[in-house]
Structures are given as C-alpha cells and as structure tokens.
N, C-alpha and C positions, 0 to 999 in steps of 0.2 A: 534501429529496431529496439535497442535497449531502452533508449529514452522515451520511445512510444509505447512502453509497457510489455514488452516480449515476455519477460520473466513472470509476470502476473498471469499473462495469457496462458502460458505453458503450465503454471501451477493449477490454474483452472481447469485446463483440459485433462490434466493428469487425475485431479480431484474427481472430476466427472466421470472417471473411469477409462478414459482413452488410454490406449497401450502406446506407449513411447516408440514402438516398433512398427506403428503404422507407417504407410508411405509418406503421408502428408507431414507426418513428425519426424521423417528422416531427410528433410530438406534442410538447406543452408540456414541457419539461425536456429531453427527449431531443434534440430539434432544436437547441437552445442548447449543449448539451453536445457534440454532434458538431462543431459548429463551433468549440468550443473545443480539442476534441482535435485537429482538423485545422489549427489555428492560426489560424483565421479571427477569432476572438474572444479577448479575454483573459478569465481566470476572472471578473473583477468585472463585465465587460460581459456575460458569459453569465449571471451570477447577477441582473444588473439585468433583462436580457430576460426571464429565466424568470419574476420577479416581475411585470413589466409584462404579459407574456403570460398569466400565471395570472388577473391582476385583469381583463384583457380577456374571458378566457374566461368567468370568474364573472358578469361583466355580461351576457354574451349568454345564459347559462343563466337568469339572474333575468328578463331579457326573455322569452325564450321560455316559461318556467314561468308568468310573469305573465299570459300571453294565455290559459291554460288554466284554465277555471273549475272543472275538477275539482281542481285542486291546492288544499290547504288548508295554509296556512302555520301554523306552530306558533312562538310567541315563545319565546326562551330566554335572553334577556338580562336578565331581572329575577330578584330573590332568590325562590327557591323554584320557579323557572321549569321545572326538571325534574320535579318532581312534578306541576306543572300540566300540562306537556306530556304526561306519562304519562296522566293523566285524559283530555285531549283526544283523544289518539290511541285509548284504549279506546273513547271515545264515537263516534269516527269510524269505527272498527272495526265496533262494534255496529250502528250504522246501515247499514252494506252490506248489499246484499240478498244472501241465501243461496241457493245453487243446490242 
C-alpha cells in the first residue's frame, strides 16, 4: 500500500477537504496514514501499525469464516496446489444446487 502511493492518496483526500474521521478513512491503512500525515505518527510507526492491524483483521476474518460450515477451505501451500485447488473448486461448484 505504501509503495503504491497510499501516502499521496491520503494527502490528496485530506487536501480535497475529506475528513479523516470518515468511515472510509478509518479503515486499515488509511487510518494510520491519516495519523502520519497529521504528524501524530512517524512513518515507521504508521507502517508498523498498518502491519499489526492487518494481521488482527485477518485473524478476525479467519475466526468468523471458521464458524461458517458453508465455507470450504482450499489448501494452496503445497506443490501443485493451484491445479488441485482448481479441481476442488470445480467439484464444489458442480455440487451446488442449480436454480
């Protein structure tokens, strides 16, 4: 996000008059970069917080999806995993009821 110009995007949004308290600017990455632009955080602090908040968000997503029996996990960490994943996804799609 940083390498793709997040700082510049946030600076432009704030310069256009958007409030840093908008919900869309309170999301992971934007919230920390707004604090950096405002001088509330250093860049290394903002980056560290973005990383930590991203990990926290991912953990919450895994917990939430883990409770849903409809979610089918597809393993992608092994050799040939992409081809296996493609077959698994095709089989899951084929098993869905047709309307």
